[in-house]
MDAnalysis code that builds the backbone (N, CA, C; Angstrom):
import MDAnalysis as mda
import numpy as np

u = mda.Universe.empty(753, n_residues=251, atom_resindex=np.repeat(np.arange(251), 3), trajectory=True)
u.add_TopologyAttr("name", ["N", "CA", "C"] * 251)
u.add_TopologyAttr("resid", np.arange(1, 252))
u.add_TopologyAttr("resname", ["MET", "LEU", "GLU", "LEU", "TYR", "HIS", "ALA", "GLU", "PRO", "ALA", "SER", "ASN", "SER", "LEU", "LYS", "VAL", "LEU", "LEU", "CYS", "LEU", "LYS", "GLU", "LYS", "GLY", "ILE", "ASP", "PHE", "VAL", "SER", "HIS", "LEU", "VAL", "ASN", "ILE", "GLN", "ALA", "PHE", "GLU", "GLN", "HIS", "GLU", "PRO", "GLN", "PHE", "LEU", "LYS", "ILE", "ASN", "PRO", "ASP", "GLY", "GLN", "VAL", "PRO", "VAL", "LEU", "VAL", "HIS", "ASP", "GLY", "THR", "VAL", "ILE", "THR", "GLU", "SER", "THR", "VAL", "ILE", "ASN", "GLU", "TYR", "LEU", "ASP", "GLN", "ILE", "PHE", "PRO", "SER", "PRO", "PRO", "LEU", "ARG", "PRO", "ALA", "ASP", "PRO", "LEU", "GLU", "CYS", "ALA", "ARG", "MET", "ARG", "LEU", "PHE", "THR", "LYS", "TYR", "VAL", "ASP", "GLU", "TYR", "PHE", "ARG", "PRO", "ALA", "LEU", "SER", "GLN", "ILE", "GLY", "TRP", "GLN", "LEU", "MET", "ILE", "HIS", "THR", "ILE", "THR", "ASP", "LYS", "LEU", "SER", "ARG", "GLU", "GLU", "PHE", "ALA", "ALA", "LYS", "LEU", "ALA", "ARG", "ILE", "PRO", "ARG", "GLU", "GLU", "LYS", "ARG", "GLU", "LYS", "TRP", "ARG", "ILE", "ALA", "ALA", "ALA", "GLN", "GLY", "TYR", "THR", "ALA", "GLU", "GLN", "MET", "ALA", "ALA", "TRP", "ARG", "ARG", "THR", "LEU", "ALA", "GLU", "GLY", "ILE", "GLY", "LYS", "MET", "GLU", "ALA", "ALA", "LEU", "ALA", "LYS", "GLY", "PRO", "TRP", "LEU", "ALA", "GLY", "PRO", "HIS", "TYR", "SER", "LEU", "ALA", "ASP", "ILE", "ALA", "CYS", "PHE", "ALA", "MET", "ALA", "ALA", "HIS", "MET", "PRO", "GLY", "ARG", "PHE", "GLY", "ASP", "ILE", "LEU", "ASN", "GLU", "THR", "VAL", "SER", "PRO", "ARG", "VAL", "MET", "ASP", "TRP", "HIS", "ARG", "ARG", "VAL", "ARG", "ALA", "ARG", "PRO", "ALA", "VAL", "ALA", "ALA", "ALA", "LEU", "ALA", "MET", "PRO", "SER", "PRO", "MET", "GLN", "ALA", "ALA", "ALA", "ARG", "LYS", "HIS", "GLY", "PRO", "ALA", "SER"])
u.atoms.positions = np.array([
    [0.818, -1.114, 0.125],
    [0.011, -0.087, 0.125],
    [0.813, 1.163, 0.075],
    [0.491, 2.097, -0.842],
    [1.130, 3.405, -0.999],
    [0.430, 4.637, -0.454],
    [1.069, 5.200, 0.441],
    [0.270, 6.761, 0.977],
    [1.229, 7.829, 0.904],
    [0.663, 9.014, 0.299],
    [1.578, 10.129, 0.094],
    [0.870, 11.233, 0.873],
    [1.789, 11.699, 1.650],
    [1.336, 12.918, 2.544],
    [2.057, 14.178, 1.826],
    [1.242, 15.127, 1.223],
    [1.944, 16.140, 0.318],
    [0.952, 17.588, 0.448],
    [1.472, 18.505, 0.069],
    [0.654, 19.536, 0.066],
    [0.256, 19.875, -1.281],
    [-0.016, 21.217, -1.654],
    [-0.783, 21.461, -2.756],
    [0.216, 20.815, -4.106],
    [-0.261, 20.884, -5.388],
    [0.440, 20.243, -6.460],
    [1.450, 21.583, -6.952],
    [2.267, 21.838, -6.173],
    [3.350, 22.807, -6.393],
    [4.586, 22.111, -5.898],
    [5.810, 22.845, -6.051],
    [7.222, 22.558, -5.770],
    [7.286, 20.940, -5.629],
    [8.051, 20.672, -4.267],
    [8.429, 19.069, -3.998],
    [7.262, 18.290, -3.966],
    [6.196, 18.811, -3.633],
    [4.790, 17.977, -3.441],
    [4.447, 17.476, -4.994],
    [4.475, 18.455, -5.828],
    [4.076, 18.357, -7.125],
    [5.173, 17.389, -7.816],
    [6.551, 17.551, -7.418],
    [7.536, 16.502, -8.063],
    [7.191, 14.992, -7.803],
    [6.754, 14.866, -6.625],
    [6.181, 13.354, -6.386],
    [5.010, 13.098, -6.965],
    [4.173, 13.801, -7.018],
    [2.538, 13.769, -7.741],
    [3.081, 13.453, -9.239],
    [3.806, 14.175, -9.793],
    [4.082, 14.078, -11.278],
    [4.641, 12.716, -11.534],
    [5.543, 12.025, -10.622],
    [6.220, 10.858, -10.843],
    [5.155, 9.617, -10.637],
    [4.497, 9.849, -9.654],
    [3.023, 8.825, -9.296],
    [2.314, 8.750, -10.554],
    [1.801, 9.838, -10.951],
    [0.841, 9.977, -12.041],
    [1.370, 9.344, -13.432],
    [2.499, 9.848, -13.567],
    [3.304, 9.371, -14.673],
    [3.383, 7.750, -14.863],
    [3.655, 7.081, -13.642],
    [3.840, 5.812, -13.645],
    [2.267, 4.869, -13.383],
    [1.308, 5.735, -13.422],
    [0.016, 5.119, -13.258],
    [-0.117, 4.530, -11.814],
    [0.601, 4.868, -10.752],
    [0.671, 4.143, -9.428],
    [-0.747, 4.630, -8.785],
    [-1.487, 3.578, -8.305],
    [-2.383, 3.852, -7.344],
    [-1.939, 4.108, -5.808],
    [-2.494, 5.291, -5.163],
    [-1.824, 5.764, -3.953],
    [-3.125, 6.407, -3.096],
    [-2.572, 6.382, -1.773],
    [-3.671, 7.049, -0.990],
    [-3.106, 8.467, -0.794],
    [-3.929, 9.490, -1.239],
    [-3.408, 10.848, -1.118],
    [-3.928, 11.438, 0.234],
    [-3.180, 12.153, 1.102],
    [-3.372, 12.734, 2.463],
    [-2.733, 14.222, 2.216],
    [-3.657, 15.122, 1.840],
    [-3.435, 16.566, 1.674],
    [-3.068, 17.014, 3.125],
    [-1.757, 17.755, 3.100],
    [-1.495, 18.478, 4.205],
    [-1.310, 19.969, 4.069],
    [-2.476, 20.592, 4.821],
    [-2.515, 22.038, 4.352],
    [-1.456, 22.870, 5.392],
    [-0.355, 23.273, 4.637],
    [0.879, 23.747, 5.113],
    [0.671, 25.267, 5.379],
    [-0.457, 25.746, 5.144],
    [-0.858, 27.215, 5.340],
    [-1.507, 27.146, 6.738],
    [-2.151, 25.922, 7.145],
    [-2.628, 25.808, 8.451],
    [-1.851, 25.276, 9.513],
    [-0.376, 25.160, 9.109],
    [0.509, 24.415, 9.894],
    [0.342, 23.099, 10.246],
    [-0.405, 22.214, 9.446],
    [-0.735, 21.035, 9.711],
    [0.507, 20.153, 9.590],
    [1.529, 20.412, 8.923],
    [2.892, 19.601, 8.982],
    [3.536, 19.824, 10.143],
    [3.045, 20.574, 11.157],
    [3.770, 20.722, 12.435],
    [2.784, 20.146, 13.490],
    [1.542, 19.483, 13.161],
    [0.853, 18.882, 14.087],
    [1.369, 17.419, 14.757],
    [1.276, 17.112, 16.000],
    [1.784, 16.005, 16.515],
    [1.530, 14.827, 15.925],
    [0.345, 14.671, 15.297],
    [0.022, 13.325, 14.533],
    [0.914, 13.211, 13.129],
    [1.136, 14.358, 12.664],
    [2.287, 14.423, 11.281],
    [3.688, 14.421, 11.734],
    [4.037, 14.759, 12.884],
    [5.427, 14.713, 13.325],
    [5.732, 13.235, 13.596],
    [4.736, 12.472, 14.168],
    [5.071, 11.274, 14.140],
    [5.407, 10.467, 13.048],
    [4.766, 10.899, 12.010],
    [5.408, 10.238, 10.763],
    [6.696, 10.833, 9.870],
    [6.843, 12.002, 10.156],
    [8.219, 12.667, 9.767],
    [8.467, 13.887, 10.829],
    [9.438, 13.635, 11.577],
    [9.872, 14.367, 12.856],
    [10.183, 15.709, 12.226],
    [10.679, 15.744, 11.109],
    [11.227, 17.069, 10.485],
    [10.028, 18.021, 9.962],
    [8.970, 17.545, 9.985],
    [7.865, 18.337, 9.887],
    [7.907, 19.088, 8.338],
    [7.891, 18.098, 7.560],
    [8.034, 18.597, 6.091],
    [7.359, 17.531, 5.186],
    [6.845, 18.048, 4.030],
    [6.117, 17.143, 2.917],
    [7.050, 17.438, 1.748],
    [6.951, 16.450, 0.922],
    [5.985, 15.238, 0.819],
    [6.770, 14.273, 1.787],
    [5.913, 13.213, 2.124],
    [6.363, 11.963, 2.724],
    [5.581, 10.742, 2.227],
    [6.521, 9.778, 1.537],
    [5.709, 8.364, 1.266],
    [5.792, 7.502, 2.199],
    [4.634, 6.567, 2.207],
    [4.635, 5.533, 3.244],
    [4.197, 4.360, 2.438],
    [5.382, 3.522, 2.169],
    [5.081, 2.144, 1.422],
    [5.030, 1.102, 2.243],
    [3.943, 0.444, 2.629],
    [3.777, -0.809, 3.391],
    [4.279, -0.497, 4.751],
    [3.968, 0.609, 5.211],
    [4.575, 1.067, 6.457],
    [5.842, 1.535, 6.565],
    [6.701, 1.759, 5.601],
    [7.864, 2.084, 5.719],
    [7.994, 3.751, 5.274],
    [8.413, 4.438, 5.907],
    [8.330, 5.964, 5.645],
    [9.639, 6.296, 4.917],
    [9.470, 7.259, 3.958],
    [10.602, 7.747, 2.957],
    [10.271, 9.079, 2.892],
    [11.407, 9.874, 3.162],
    [11.227, 11.358, 2.990],
    [12.330, 11.907, 1.777],
    [11.906, 13.181, 1.790],
    [12.836, 13.823, 0.466],
    [12.457, 13.650, -1.052],
    [11.966, 14.437, -1.653],
    [11.129, 14.266, -2.758],
    [12.064, 13.581, -3.907],
    [13.339, 13.971, -4.101],
    [14.359, 13.344, -4.961],
    [14.366, 11.789, -4.704],
    [14.659, 11.539, -3.404],
    [14.712, 10.180, -2.946],
    [13.593, 9.468, -3.227],
    [12.339, 9.919, -3.001],
    [11.218, 9.477, -2.966],
    [11.077, 9.002, -4.466],
    [11.369, 10.017, -5.423],
    [11.063, 9.683, -6.669],
    [11.882, 8.482, -7.546],
    [13.249, 8.532, -6.851],
    [14.272, 7.513, -7.260],
    [13.780, 6.152, -6.606],
    [13.196, 5.922, -5.636],
    [12.607, 4.655, -4.982],
    [11.661, 4.348, -5.893],
    [10.686, 5.167, -6.107],
    [9.365, 4.790, -6.900],
    [9.946, 4.283, -8.218],
    [10.862, 4.947, -8.869],
    [11.389, 4.555, -10.189],
    [12.081, 2.973, -10.136],
    [12.430, 2.468, -9.041],
    [13.045, 1.397, -8.719],
    [12.239, 0.331, -8.389],
    [11.264, 0.739, -7.531],
    [10.223, -0.300, -7.257],
    [9.030, -0.409, -8.400],
    [8.871, 0.675, -9.107],
    [7.870, 0.667, -10.165],
    [8.631, 0.866, -11.574],
    [9.449, 0.043, -12.107],
    [10.152, 0.635, -13.173],
    [9.674, 0.855, -14.387],
    [8.287, 0.720, -14.602],
    [7.552, 0.922, -15.885],
    [6.532, 1.963, -15.711],
    [6.498, 3.205, -16.468],
    [7.742, 3.306, -17.408],
    [8.906, 3.932, -16.866],
    [10.237, 3.710, -17.364],
    [11.380, 4.154, -16.760],
    [11.611, 5.490, -16.746],
    [11.909, 6.068, -15.585],
    [11.980, 7.728, -15.711],
    [13.573, 8.009, -15.197],
    [14.437, 6.897, -15.286],
    [15.864, 7.144, -15.222],
    [16.543, 6.412, -16.256],
    [17.350, 7.473, -16.981],
    [17.903, 6.829, -18.418],
    [18.660, 5.512, -18.070],
    [18.392, 4.721, -18.873],
    [19.580, 3.438, -18.695],
    [20.795, 3.717, -19.177],
    [21.207, 4.905, -20.116],
    [22.649, 5.010, -20.381],
    [23.243, 5.860, -19.386],
    [24.280, 5.445, -18.773],
    [25.184, 6.067, -17.806],
    [25.320, 7.613, -17.762],
    [25.563, 7.928, -19.212],
    [25.684, 9.373, -19.170],
    [24.456, 10.332, -19.119],
    [23.548, 9.534, -19.714],
    [22.126, 10.298, -19.520],
    [21.691, 10.457, -17.980],
    [21.955, 9.235, -17.282],
    [21.672, 9.251, -16.122],
    [22.317, 10.073, -15.048],
    [23.654, 10.486, -15.430],
    [24.441, 11.452, -14.637],
    [23.967, 12.891, -15.117],
    [23.553, 13.199, -16.254],
    [22.802, 14.267, -16.494],
    [21.588, 14.368, -15.804],
    [20.716, 13.534, -15.853],
    [19.474, 13.618, -15.011],
    [19.846, 13.900, -13.599],
    [20.868, 13.572, -12.867],
    [21.046, 13.500, -11.564],
    [21.600, 14.863, -11.406],
    [22.466, 15.363, -12.228],
    [22.884, 16.804, -12.215],
    [21.978, 17.644, -11.979],
    [20.958, 17.603, -12.820],
    [19.688, 18.367, -12.627],
    [18.957, 18.232, -11.500],
    [18.405, 17.111, -10.962],
    [17.860, 16.771, -9.851],
    [18.624, 17.564, -8.555],
    [20.080, 17.294, -8.626],
    [20.774, 17.913, -7.649],
    [20.893, 19.471, -7.713],
    [20.924, 20.068, -8.915],
    [20.741, 21.480, -9.047],
    [19.506, 21.979, -8.391],
    [18.453, 21.245, -8.942],
    [17.266, 22.024, -8.426],
    [17.030, 21.601, -6.773],
    [17.757, 20.646, -6.142],
    [17.602, 20.208, -4.729],
    [18.370, 21.683, -4.117],
    [19.564, 21.835, -4.665],
    [20.476, 22.788, -4.000],
    [20.426, 24.243, -4.217],
    [20.055, 24.634, -5.215],
    [19.944, 25.933, -5.876],
    [18.570, 26.482, -6.257],
    [18.087, 25.861, -7.218],
    [16.975, 26.403, -7.755],
    [15.500, 26.248, -7.078],
    [15.349, 25.308, -6.385],
    [14.209, 25.131, -5.393],
    [14.343, 26.226, -4.189],
    [15.556, 26.062, -3.538],
    [15.762, 27.042, -2.466],
    [15.508, 28.624, -2.871],
    [16.105, 28.934, -3.997],
    [15.923, 30.188, -4.433],
    [14.303, 30.742, -4.636],
    [13.760, 29.569, -5.447],
    [12.332, 29.765, -5.695],
    [11.473, 29.896, -4.248],
    [11.827, 29.266, -3.351],
    [10.968, 28.988, -1.995],
    [11.242, 30.383, -1.300],
    [12.481, 30.845, -1.144],
    [12.732, 32.187, -0.533],
    [11.997, 33.341, -1.050],
    [11.827, 33.325, -2.430],
    [11.126, 34.320, -3.065],
    [9.592, 34.371, -2.940],
    [9.268, 33.214, -2.922],
    [7.823, 32.703, -2.672],
    [7.419, 33.125, -1.274],
    [8.405, 32.723, -0.252],
    [8.044, 32.957, 1.067],
    [7.990, 34.402, 1.415],
    [8.484, 35.306, 0.846],
    [8.599, 36.490, 0.832],
    [7.316, 37.149, 0.491],
    [6.912, 36.498, -0.556],
    [5.542, 37.080, -1.107],
    [4.299, 36.563, -0.600],
    [4.523, 35.459, 0.003],
    [3.160, 34.889, 0.586],
    [2.972, 34.850, 2.122],
    [3.961, 35.095, 2.980],
    [4.172, 34.743, 4.206],
    [3.170, 35.621, 5.115],
    [2.809, 36.909, 4.673],
    [2.026, 37.693, 5.420],
    [0.560, 37.459, 5.123],
    [0.106, 36.593, 4.193],
    [-1.175, 36.227, 3.908],
    [-1.367, 35.064, 4.905],
    [-0.370, 34.528, 5.422],
    [-0.602, 33.784, 6.511],
    [-0.460, 34.175, 8.147],
    [0.639, 34.857, 8.000],
    [0.967, 35.550, 9.509],
    [0.109, 36.601, 9.965],
    [-0.432, 37.394, 9.138],
    [-1.348, 38.597, 9.388],
    [-2.433, 38.201, 10.069],
    [-2.975, 37.115, 9.879],
    [-4.272, 36.255, 10.558],
    [-3.942, 36.082, 11.742],
    [-2.724, 36.065, 12.442],
    [-2.411, 35.632, 13.775],
    [-2.031, 36.590, 14.706],
    [-2.318, 36.400, 15.891],
    [-2.032, 37.575, 16.924],
    [-0.348, 37.055, 17.025],
    [0.299, 38.008, 17.746],
    [1.663, 37.738, 18.103],
    [1.926, 36.533, 19.117],
    [0.777, 36.220, 19.797],
    [1.174, 34.968, 20.644],
    [0.968, 33.734, 19.949],
    [-0.058, 33.815, 18.973],
    [-0.665, 32.648, 18.099],
    [0.647, 32.411, 17.140],
    [1.219, 33.237, 16.588],
    [2.441, 33.168, 15.719],
    [3.441, 32.586, 16.540],
    [3.760, 32.985, 17.808],
    [4.855, 32.374, 18.559],
    [4.706, 31.118, 18.975],
    [3.443, 30.665, 19.191],
    [3.007, 29.364, 19.441],
    [3.293, 28.416, 18.135],
    [2.790, 28.925, 16.899],
    [3.169, 28.277, 16.027],
    [4.544, 27.941, 15.479],
    [5.507, 28.936, 15.653],
    [7.024, 28.803, 15.527],
    [7.341, 27.614, 16.408],
    [6.962, 27.702, 17.491],
    [7.507, 26.851, 18.872],
    [7.426, 25.375, 18.259],
    [6.375, 25.159, 17.516],
    [6.206, 23.696, 17.130],
    [7.084, 23.375, 15.826],
    [7.749, 24.223, 15.295],
    [8.475, 23.986, 14.046],
    [9.833, 23.222, 14.595],
    [9.905, 22.051, 14.139],
    [11.231, 21.249, 14.675],
    [12.581, 21.666, 14.298],
    [12.731, 22.241, 13.136],
    [14.093, 22.520, 12.746],
    [14.251, 24.052, 12.750],
    [15.394, 24.415, 13.441],
    [15.738, 25.680, 13.626],
    [15.782, 26.604, 12.486],
    [16.263, 26.198, 11.217],
    [16.543, 27.021, 10.128],
    [15.161, 27.319, 9.454],
    [14.161, 26.397, 9.767],
    [12.704, 26.809, 9.378],
    [12.180, 27.603, 10.255],
    [12.244, 27.704, 11.503],
    [11.886, 28.614, 12.472],
    [12.382, 30.131, 12.005],
    [13.897, 30.206, 11.702],
    [14.579, 31.404, 11.333],
    [14.039, 31.819, 10.163],
    [13.454, 30.990, 9.179],
    [12.915, 31.453, 7.902],
    [11.688, 32.155, 8.129],
    [10.872, 31.439, 8.865],
    [9.346, 32.132, 9.270],
    [9.782, 33.554, 9.860],
    [10.752, 33.699, 10.964],
    [10.813, 34.824, 11.589],
    [11.250, 35.828, 10.884],
    [12.159, 35.620, 9.940],
    [12.825, 36.807, 9.164],
    [11.618, 37.070, 8.067],
    [11.050, 36.354, 7.468],
    [10.206, 36.854, 6.429],
    [8.707, 37.632, 7.026],
    [8.708, 36.945, 8.239],
    [7.348, 37.677, 8.671],
    [7.499, 39.027, 9.560],
    [8.905, 39.166, 9.873],
    [9.274, 40.510, 10.457],
    [9.745, 41.512, 9.490],
    [11.021, 41.543, 9.452],
    [11.494, 42.521, 8.352],
    [11.553, 42.118, 6.821],
    [11.549, 41.057, 6.809],
    [11.640, 40.356, 5.010],
    [12.776, 40.461, 4.901],
    [13.380, 39.850, 3.474],
    [14.391, 39.782, 2.974],
    [14.953, 41.001, 2.316],
    [16.303, 41.471, 2.150],
    [16.460, 42.590, 1.589],
    [16.519, 42.708, -0.061],
    [16.326, 43.706, -0.558],
    [16.343, 43.733, -2.100],
    [17.611, 42.996, -2.715],
    [18.701, 43.166, -2.014],
    [19.918, 42.280, -2.379],
    [19.755, 40.864, -2.555],
    [19.151, 40.248, -1.449],
    [19.018, 38.830, -1.340],
    [17.817, 38.499, -2.316],
    [16.997, 39.151, -2.657],
    [15.861, 38.759, -3.720],
    [16.529, 38.942, -5.031],
    [17.315, 39.763, -5.312],
    [17.946, 40.083, -6.660],
    [18.888, 38.812, -6.870],
    [19.461, 38.231, -5.861],
    [20.404, 37.080, -5.962],
    [19.828, 35.941, -6.169],
    [18.558, 35.755, -5.414],
    [17.897, 34.537, -5.848],
    [17.109, 34.580, -7.295],
    [16.892, 35.530, -7.753],
    [16.164, 35.877, -9.033],
    [17.351, 35.432, -9.984],
    [18.538, 35.589, -9.852],
    [19.666, 35.586, -10.625],
    [20.077, 34.005, -10.716],
    [19.595, 33.222, -9.467],
    [19.947, 31.901, -9.466],
    [18.842, 31.409, -10.298],
    [17.467, 31.797, -10.342],
    [16.585, 31.314, -11.118],
    [16.631, 31.582, -12.467],
    [17.376, 32.697, -13.065],
    [17.824, 32.755, -14.357],
    [18.895, 31.889, -14.719],
    [19.866, 31.553, -13.821],
    [20.835, 30.754, -14.098],
    [20.285, 29.289, -14.374],
    [19.429, 28.889, -13.461],
    [18.838, 27.564, -13.612],
    [18.254, 27.371, -14.920],
    [17.122, 28.462, -15.502],
    [16.628, 28.417, -16.703],
    [17.704, 28.375, -17.919],
    [18.674, 29.074, -17.812],
    [19.965, 29.053, -18.747],
    [20.349, 27.780, -18.899],
    [20.559, 27.014, -17.656],
    [21.023, 25.701, -18.000],
    [20.024, 24.570, -18.681],
    [18.743, 24.858, -18.319],
    [18.047, 24.227, -18.902],
    [17.857, 24.600, -20.645],
    [18.097, 25.626, -20.891],
    [18.248, 26.109, -22.259],
    [19.024, 25.541, -23.064],
    [20.180, 25.530, -22.343],
    [21.522, 24.972, -23.289],
    [21.210, 23.363, -23.160],
    [20.742, 22.801, -22.308],
    [20.496, 21.347, -22.332],
    [19.615, 21.016, -23.586],
    [18.386, 21.711, -23.586],
    [17.587, 21.528, -24.536],
    [18.091, 21.801, -26.221],
    [19.089, 22.507, -25.967],
    [19.734, 22.567, -27.299],
    [20.314, 21.332, -27.934],
    [20.500, 20.377, -27.182],
    [21.202, 18.984, -27.519],
    [20.124, 17.905, -27.664],
    [19.000, 18.155, -27.120],
    [17.924, 17.091, -27.360],
    [16.548, 17.412, -26.689],
    [15.328, 16.680, -26.868],
    [13.963, 17.141, -26.708],
    [13.928, 17.212, -25.245],
    [14.641, 16.486, -24.535],
    [14.428, 16.573, -22.894],
    [15.740, 16.937, -22.136],
    [15.649, 17.042, -20.977],
    [16.703, 17.770, -20.176],
    [18.039, 16.724, -20.010],
    [17.771, 15.496, -20.012],
    [18.867, 14.613, -19.918],
    [19.105, 13.929, -21.172],
    [18.610, 13.993, -22.268],
    [18.578, 13.349, -23.369],
    [17.432, 13.208, -24.365],
    [17.409, 12.185, -24.910],
    [16.219, 11.913, -25.659],
    [14.856, 11.336, -25.325],
    [14.816, 11.147, -23.731],
    [13.901, 10.627, -23.165],
    [13.328, 11.394, -21.809],
    [12.082, 11.562, -21.535],
    [11.454, 12.198, -20.456],
    [11.940, 11.556, -19.315],
    [12.410, 12.365, -18.250],
    [13.089, 11.587, -16.956],
    [12.657, 12.637, -15.791],
    [13.201, 11.711, -14.830],
    [13.124, 12.677, -13.394],
    [13.888, 13.976, -13.549],
    [14.613, 14.258, -14.384],
    [15.115, 15.755, -14.495],
    [14.063, 16.412, -15.004],
    [13.272, 16.192, -15.983],
    [12.084, 16.963, -16.449],
    [11.068, 17.177, -15.347],
    [10.945, 15.945, -14.714],
    [9.829, 16.030, -13.405],
    [10.216, 17.110, -12.431],
    [11.473, 16.968, -11.867],
    [11.914, 17.886, -10.894],
    [12.096, 19.466, -11.199],
    [12.448, 19.618, -12.589],
    [12.384, 21.186, -13.235],
    [11.065, 21.565, -13.227],
    [10.263, 20.730, -13.939],
    [8.960, 21.250, -14.332],
    [8.124, 21.467, -12.848],
    [8.352, 20.772, -11.852],
    [7.855, 20.975, -10.631],
    [7.870, 22.403, -9.822],
    [9.277, 22.855, -10.214],
    [9.548, 24.234, -9.837],
    [9.212, 25.286, -10.964],
    [9.176, 24.890, -12.192],
    [8.869, 25.967, -13.290],
    [7.568, 26.086, -13.693],
    [6.795, 25.051, -13.231],
    [5.170, 24.908, -13.835],
    [4.633, 26.438, -13.811],
    [4.657, 27.308, -12.762],
    [3.930, 28.680, -12.791],
    [5.036, 29.755, -13.211],
    [6.198, 29.545, -13.544],
    [7.139, 30.479, -13.759],
    [6.845, 31.498, -15.028],
    [6.056, 31.062, -16.102],
    [5.833, 31.881, -17.285],
    [5.137, 33.031, -16.758],
    [4.099, 32.767, -16.038],
    [3.207, 33.866, -15.439],
    [3.932, 34.686, -14.362],
    [4.624, 34.232, -13.332],
    [5.170, 34.821, -12.280],
    [6.462, 35.615, -12.412],
    [7.415, 34.842, -13.342],
    [8.630, 35.425, -13.522],
    [8.957, 35.367, -15.168],
    [7.950, 36.250, -15.853],
    [8.015, 36.411, -17.076],
    [8.983, 37.008, -17.979],
    [9.910, 37.799, -16.962],
    [11.324, 38.143, -17.468],
    [12.360, 37.188, -17.497],
    [12.183, 36.064, -16.793],
    [13.066, 35.042, -16.910],
    [12.751, 33.864, -17.668],
    [11.510, 33.565, -17.835],
    [11.110, 32.519, -18.663],
    [10.147, 33.163, -19.528],
    [10.765, 33.138, -21.029],
    [9.673, 33.924, -21.928],
    [10.331, 33.467, -23.374],
    [9.648, 33.708, -24.378],
    [9.801, 33.105, -25.653],
    [11.090, 33.839, -26.323],
    [11.572, 35.183, -25.971],
    [12.672, 35.716, -26.213],
    [13.858, 35.117, -25.735],
    [13.878, 34.989, -24.254],
    [14.999, 34.649, -23.704],
    [15.453, 33.237, -23.523],
    [14.252, 32.490, -23.426],
    [14.448, 30.821, -23.230],
    [13.297, 30.204, -24.087],
    [13.350, 30.183, -25.353],
    [12.468, 29.864, -26.181],
    [12.459, 28.375, -26.258],
    [13.469, 27.622, -26.027],
    [13.453, 26.071, -25.870],
    [12.836, 25.644, -24.632],
    [13.119, 26.180, -23.624],
    [12.443, 26.080, -22.190],
    [10.991, 26.267, -22.351],
    [10.374, 27.032, -23.031],
    [9.035, 27.685, -23.217],
    [8.498, 26.276, -24.137],
    [9.345, 26.089, -25.103],
    [8.464, 24.790, -25.790],
    [8.494, 23.564, -24.902],
    [9.722, 23.305, -24.383],
    [9.629, 22.208, -23.435],
    [8.590, 22.302, -22.268],
    [8.151, 23.564, -21.948],
    [7.136, 23.685, -20.811],
    [5.725, 23.256, -21.341],
    [5.473, 23.766, -22.517],
    [4.159, 23.473, -23.242],
    [4.192, 21.975, -23.407],
    [5.390, 21.194, -23.847],
    [5.003, 19.981, -23.989],
    [5.043, 18.940, -22.809],
    [5.787, 19.290, -21.649],
    [5.492, 18.603, -20.320],
    [4.108, 18.872, -19.822],
    [3.533, 20.107, -20.028],
    [2.249, 20.478, -19.285],
    [1.257, 19.813, -20.252],
    [1.450, 19.405, -21.392],
    [0.511, 18.596, -22.283],
    [0.207, 17.116, -22.103],
    [1.143, 16.708, -21.333],
    [1.223, 15.121, -20.785],
    [0.221, 15.053, -19.902],
    [-0.616, 14.004, -20.229],
    [-1.970, 13.714, -19.189],
    [-1.575, 13.416, -17.790],
    [-0.331, 12.776, -17.641],
    [-0.052, 12.623, -16.113],
    [0.144, 14.076, -15.317],
    [0.839, 15.078, -16.093],
    [1.067, 16.141, -15.761],
    [-0.067, 17.103, -15.275],
    [-1.101, 16.889, -16.255],
    [-2.641, 17.486, -16.175],
    [-3.150, 16.778, -14.733],
    [-2.962, 15.523, -14.792],
    [-3.694, 15.050, -13.471],
    [-3.081, 15.518, -12.379],
    [-1.910, 15.527, -12.132],
    [-1.241, 15.886, -11.044],
    [-1.427, 17.459, -10.722],
    [-1.668, 18.353, -11.711],
    [-1.869, 19.986, -11.455],
    [-3.191, 19.949, -11.058],
    [-4.171, 18.826, -11.414],
    [-5.687, 18.813, -10.982],
    [-5.987, 18.258, -9.522],
    [-4.745, 18.116, -8.712],
    [-4.903, 17.775, -7.495],
    [-5.421, 18.859, -6.390],
    [-6.065, 18.545, -5.383],
    [-6.640, 19.688, -4.627],
    [-5.721, 20.558, -4.138],
    [-6.254, 21.918, -4.312],
    [-5.369, 23.095, -3.888],
    [-6.191, 24.026, -3.185],
    [-5.768, 23.883, -1.736],
    [-6.596, 24.907, -0.971],
    [-6.411, 26.465, -1.279],
    [-5.103, 26.711, -1.371],
    [-4.534, 28.064, -1.852],
    [-5.339, 28.628, -3.038],
    [-5.553, 28.026, -3.821],
    [-6.239, 28.341, -4.983],
    [-7.647, 28.328, -4.844],
    [-8.166, 27.344, -4.112],
    [-9.564, 27.493, -3.743],
    [-10.028, 28.667, -2.884],
    [-9.061, 29.035, -2.025],
    [-9.373, 30.230, -0.974],
    [-9.279, 31.463, -1.932],
    [-8.411, 31.558, -3.087],
    [-8.376, 32.639, -3.833],
    [-9.582, 32.935, -4.620],
    [-10.117, 31.904, -5.199],
    [-11.246, 31.879, -5.788],
    [-12.610, 32.071, -5.020],
    [-12.487, 31.573, -3.701],
    [-13.725, 31.961, -2.614],
    [-13.629, 33.551, -2.346],
    [-12.637, 34.029, -2.067],
    [-12.566, 35.415, -1.858],
    [-12.263, 36.438, -2.738],
    [-12.061, 36.039, -3.875],
    [-11.896, 36.888, -5.177],
    [-10.503, 37.535, -4.897],
    [-9.967, 38.596, -6.063],
    [-8.918, 39.141, -5.905],
    [-8.727, 40.079, -4.811],
    [-7.541, 40.490, -4.188],
    [-7.320, 41.299, -3.051],
    [-7.617, 42.687, -3.615],
    [-8.190, 43.588, -2.656],
    [-8.362, 44.814, -3.133],
    [-7.312, 45.651, -2.467],
])
């Protein structure tokens, strides 16, 4: 039995959802509302003491970290394969998944955090926010919340993270000049990892991802989004989008 504890279809949660849907694997979905701090509730911390999603539970065994989860899934459920059989292509795949984990996703996360944090914290009193912080198990995560909710990040920090995003898109553009997919001739976990981060970038970072600056990535983006598995993953429940539709645009 497979169970997935995940947030909305974005970022690391989307990465695992894309893999599961591409392989057509049946799983039990447990949506964790991270805006409501459900990832820090005692019942979830029993599953993952780090208080982070996604988490895969396979026949009672807990597996964490989205990149590790996807590689595990590809080994346990080998069809269709999402890791290239060719060693060089596999190395290229792993270079992209490593880059996403170490640079691209952290930069995107910090920018997103700056933009969305007050939609969460402004609803809480100082005492309520302090209580929420106290439940976060990892110090670096608590510090991330504190900084973004208080003074926010500097213009220099935001600019540096945007440069990282542009660098990542540049790497993708260069790779796609050599073949249809990021690691070579086959759709792989590299494409899944990068699309999970870039899914909404054309609208939100149009100066970085557009037809002029990165035409190959834009073409790749359209081809990935057209895959039935990707459409199915993006159609998973999204409390944030539901709230936006309910309340309408902010005044």
